[in-house]
N, C-alpha and C positions, 0 to 999 in steps of 0.2 A: 305488329300483332295481327295473326291470322283471323279470318272471319270466324273459324271454329273456336278459337281461344276467346274472342270477343263474345261469342254466343254464351260459353260457359261462364265467363266471368259476370255477364249480366244475369244469368240464371241464379248464380250463387248470391248475388247482391239484392235481387229484386224481392221485396217483402210480399207476403200474403196478407191482404186486408180483407177481414170477413171471411166469406166462403165463396169469393168469386174466383173460380178455377178457369176462366177464359184466358188468362195470361195476356190481357189487352187484346183479345180477338185472335191470338194466335194458336188457341186450342178451340176446335169446334166440336160439338157433339151431334150426332145424328139422332133422330127421334127413335124411341122404343116402339114396338109394334103397338103399344096401347099410349093413350094420352092421360097420364096419371093427374095432371093438372085439371082436366076436363071432369074427370071421375070425382075429384075432391070438390071442385065447384057446384056439380050437380047436388051432391049431397048436402053442401053447405048452404045452399039456397033453401033446403028443406029442413034445416036444424036451427033452433034458437040460439046455439052457442057452438063453439069449436076450440079444441086444444091442438096446437101444432107442436108435436114433441121434437126437440133438437133442431131448433129454427136456424142455427148457424148465426149469420149476420143478419137475418132476417130477409134475405134476398129473394128467396122463392115465394114466401108468405106475402110480401108486399107486391107481388106482381099478380097474385090472384085477382082475377075479375070480380069475385064476390067473397066477402068474409061476413059471417053472422055479426050482429050488433056487439055480442059478447064474444070476443076472440082472445085467446090467451096463448102465449107461447113458452116453451122452456128451452133453456140452453144449458149444457153442462161444462163448456169450455169457457173459462173465465175471460180470456181476451175478446171473446165474441159477444159477451152479454152487454157490454156498453155499446157496441157497434149496433146490435140488434134494438136495443132500447132507443138509440138516436134515430134509427131508420123506422121503427114501428110506433113509437109513441104518438107522432102525429097522426097515424092512421087509428089511434084508439086502442091499440094493442098492448095488453101488459106483458112483460117479459119476466118470467121467474127463473132465477138461477137455481139449478139442481145439481145433485150429484148423478152423473149418468149410470145406467145400468151395465152390468158386466156384458160382454158380447154374448149374443144369443147361442152361438156354437159352444161357448164355454158354459153356458146354463144347461145345455143338453147333455155335457158331460158331468154334470152334477157338482161343479167346482165353483159356482157363482156365489157372490155375496148378496144378501138380501138388500134390494133397493125400493124405496118407497116414494111415489110421486107426493109432492107436498099438498094434496088436494083431499076434500072430504069425500066420503063415499057418494056415488051418484051425482057427481059434480057436472058431467057433461053429456051432452046426446051424441056428439061426434068428436073422436080422437083421431087425428091424422098424423102420419109418421113418414118421413122421407130419408132412409138410409140411417136411421137412428136405432140403437139397440132398445129393447123393451122387455119387461117382465110381464107376460101375458095376463098372469092373475092380477097384478096390480092395475093394468089397463082395465080389465074387467071390473074391479073394485071402484074405479071413479066414474064409469059409465053407469047411465041410468038403466034400469032393468027393462023397461019396455022400448025395444028398438035401439038401444045404444049401439053405435057402430064404430068399428075400428077399421081404418083403411091405410094400409102401409105398402110402401115400395122399399124393397131391401137389395142389398148387393150380395150376391152368392159368394160362398167362401172361395171358389176358384176363379172369381172375376179377374184375378191379376195374372192368369197364366201367361197371356200374351207379353206382359211386361218382362217377366223372367226369360221368355223365348227371345225376345229381341235384344236383351242384354247377354244372352249365352249363359245363364245362371241356372242351376238345378232348382226346380219347383220344390219348396219345403212341404213336408206333410202337415196337414191341418186339420181340425175337425170339420165336419160337413155341415154347411149352412145352406139349405136350398129350400124349395117351396115346400116339399113334403114334410121337412122338419118344422118349418113354421107353422103348417097346418097342424101337425101334432101337437105343438105347444099350445096353440090358441083352442083347440077342441078340448085339451085337457084342462084348460082354464075356463070352460063354459061357453065357449063361442060356437055359433054355426057358421060354416063356411058359405059365403054367397058367391065368390068367384076367386079363382086363383090362375095365375098365368105366368109362364117363364119366358125370357127373351134376352136380348142385348141390345146395347147401344154402342156405337163406334166413336172412339175419341181420335180425331186427326190432329196431328201437329204440324205447324207451318215450317218449323225447324227444329233442330235437335236441342237448341237452348230451351225451347218451350218444354220439350219432353224432359229435360234435366230438371227444369223449375217445377213441374208437376210432380215428378218422383220425390224431390226434395221436400215439398210442402205436404205431400200426402204420404207420409212415410209407411203407412200400412200396405200401400200398393206392392212395394218391394222393400223389405225390411233390410236387406243387404246393401241397398243402394246409397253410395256417396258419389258426388261428382267427381271427386279425385280418384276414388277406387274403382270407378267404372269409366275412366276417360278413354281407354283403348276401345271399350265396346261403343262408347258414344261417338268416337272418331270413325268407326266403321259405319254407323248409322248415317253420319254426316256425309260421308263419301257415297253412300248409296243414294242419299237424297239428291246429291248433285249429279248423280248419273240419272236421275229421273224417278226414282222409286218413291213412293208415298210412304210416310211414317204414321202408322195408325196402330191402335190396339182396341180390342173388344172389351167390354165390360158387362159380364152377365148379371142380370137382374131378375127380379121377379116381384109381383104384387099380389096382394090378397085384401078382400073385403069380407070383414066378419061381422056378425051380429050376436051381441050378447043374449044368450037364452035366459028366459025369465027365471028358470030354476037356479041360475047363476047369481042372482042377486045377493048381496051381503045380508046376513041375518040381521034383525033389529031394525 
């Protein structure tokens, strides 16, 4: 069996556990222009509590250098809930299973279903969110009125353009989700914007098998991708790598820090 066939066979068989997308170190990610972890840690040290929306398997939250004494996490993908609880329970973090919000770009088009976080009004001083959909008005509802802060890092809607280009596939049309759209949703929900920034991180793949594994397990990156259906394109990429060419793709991101305005407090 050729090296190429072995790489694809392994990519097809290797499971994704939690939300570790490093593929045993074969996928590396360059830093964004900002340090989102440092931003969250700075605010966490000044807050009595924190909610982490969409914690995945708890990998990122468990690595934070500081978490408030009362830290809660939500997760909407059932296979991850148990993994997150196993990882975070020893750290004193409660994991709450939720039904995730519709994609924010879908919300912008007015086609989203209502989603409500299972927490009382004014439950948290700090809500953080890393790559998770959110309903701005509901995030506002669960934040305290006096300085409640929401900090989120999001993936732009065209984050996956490079994957289509690498595979020689036409990029589909999609709703626009970008910094300006997020700011608009937050401002309409009663937030004042502290900071917003756009940038990108670079995902580098050690071999074409890691690239195929990533696209298989993160299907929203390229909805048309299957290992069998894209075999010819993957073989071309493998040959280019053997000739010394790197295999990498940009992922466009942005982040926002927003504070709830007092007038946005829920009545009663």
